C-alpha positions as a Markdown table, in Angstrom:
| # | Residue | x | y | z |
|---|---|---|---|---|
| 1 | Met | 189.8 | -59.6 | 270.7 |
| 2 | Ser | 189.4 | -58.4 | 267.2 |
| 3 | Thr | 190.8 | -60.4 | 264.3 |
| 4 | Leu | 193.3 | -58.6 | 262.0 |
| 5 | Leu | 192.5 | -59.1 | 258.5 |
| 6 | Lys | 194.7 | -57.9 | 255.7 |
| 7 | Ile | 193.4 | -56.9 | 252.3 |
| 8 | Tyr | 195.7 | -56.5 | 249.2 |
| 9 | Ile | 194.5 | -54.2 | 246.8 |
| 10 | Arg | 195.7 | -52.1 | 243.6 |
| 11 | Ser | 194.4 | -48.5 | 243.5 |
| 12 | Gly | 191.9 | -48.4 | 240.9 |
| 13 | Cys | 190.8 | -51.9 | 240.7 |
| 14 | His | 187.1 | -52.2 | 240.9 |
| 15 | Leu | 187.1 | -55.6 | 242.4 |
| 16 | Cys | 189.3 | -54.4 | 245.3 |
| 17 | Asp | 186.8 | -51.4 | 245.5 |
| 18 | Asp | 183.7 | -54.0 | 245.6 |
| 19 | Met | 185.6 | -56.1 | 248.4 |
| 20 | Leu | 186.3 | -53.1 | 250.5 |
| 21 | Val | 182.8 | -52.0 | 250.6 |
| 22 | Gly | 181.5 | -55.4 | 251.5 |
| 23 | Leu | 184.2 | -56.0 | 254.2 |
| 24 | Lys | 183.0 | -52.6 | 255.8 |
| 25 | Gly | 179.5 | -53.7 | 255.7 |
| 26 | Tyr | 180.4 | -56.6 | 257.7 |
| 27 | Gln | 182.8 | -54.9 | 260.3 |
| 28 | Gln | 179.9 | -54.0 | 262.7 |
| 29 | Glu | 178.6 | -57.5 | 262.7 |
| 30 | Cys | 181.9 | -59.4 | 262.8 |
| 31 | Asp | 184.8 | -58.6 | 265.2 |
| 32 | Phe | 187.8 | -57.8 | 262.8 |
| 33 | Thr | 189.9 | -55.0 | 262.2 |
| 34 | Leu | 190.8 | -54.2 | 258.4 |
| 35 | Glu | 194.7 | -53.4 | 257.3 |
| 36 | Ile | 194.4 | -52.1 | 253.5 |
| 37 | Ile | 197.9 | -52.8 | 251.7 |
| 38 | Asp | 198.1 | -51.3 | 248.3 |
| 39 | Ile | 200.6 | -53.4 | 246.2 |
| 40 | Met | 201.2 | -50.3 | 243.6 |
| 41 | Gly | 204.9 | -49.6 | 243.6 |
| 42 | Lys | 206.0 | -52.3 | 245.9 |
| 43 | Pro | 207.7 | -54.7 | 243.6 |
| 44 | Leu | 207.9 | -57.7 | 246.1 |
| 45 | Leu | 204.2 | -57.6 | 246.6 |
| 46 | Glu | 203.3 | -56.8 | 243.1 |
| 47 | Thr | 205.3 | -60.1 | 242.3 |
| 48 | Glu | 203.8 | -62.1 | 244.9 |
| 49 | Phe | 200.3 | -61.2 | 244.2 |
| 50 | Gly | 200.2 | -59.7 | 240.6 |
| 51 | Gln | 196.8 | -60.2 | 239.3 |
| 52 | Arg | 195.5 | -62.0 | 242.0 |
| 53 | Ile | 194.0 | -59.3 | 243.8 |
| 54 | Pro | 192.2 | -58.4 | 246.0 |
| 55 | Ile | 193.4 | -61.0 | 248.4 |
| 56 | Leu | 191.9 | -61.3 | 251.9 |
| 57 | Met | 194.3 | -62.9 | 254.2 |
| 58 | Arg | 194.2 | -63.6 | 257.9 |
| 59 | Asp | 197.8 | -64.6 | 259.2 |
| 60 | Asn | 199.2 | -66.5 | 256.0 |
| 61 | Glu | 195.8 | -68.1 | 255.3 |
| 62 | Val | 194.2 | -66.7 | 252.0 |
| 63 | Leu | 190.5 | -66.1 | 252.8 |
| 64 | Cys | 189.2 | -64.7 | 249.6 |
| 65 | Glu | 190.6 | -64.1 | 246.2 |
| 66 | Phe | 188.7 | -61.4 | 243.8 |
| 67 | Phe | 185.3 | -61.7 | 245.5 |
| 68 | Leu | 184.4 | -61.6 | 249.3 |
| 69 | Asp | 182.8 | -64.9 | 250.6 |
| 70 | Pro | 181.2 | -63.8 | 253.6 |
| 71 | Thr | 180.8 | -67.2 | 255.1 |
| 72 | Val | 184.7 | -66.8 | 255.7 |
| 73 | Leu | 183.9 | -63.8 | 258.2 |
| 74 | Lys | 181.7 | -66.3 | 260.7 |
| 75 | Gly | 183.3 | -66.7 | 263.7 |
| 76 | Phe | 185.2 | -63.6 | 264.1 |
């Protein structure tokens, strides 16, 4: 069964774009589904995540902030 990962991004963020590209490169190798959540225009998410984006999460666990660490994808 595929693991659901969520990535919180902001449109126009180059770090977000970089992490998305990196994750898509690992999707075939690792078994995960990616849900992309843009925080722009969502006050609660903007308050919660602010400048900490991109953030990659599984359930309520933060896996990566700012940059993709491919080691967190091992075992999916």
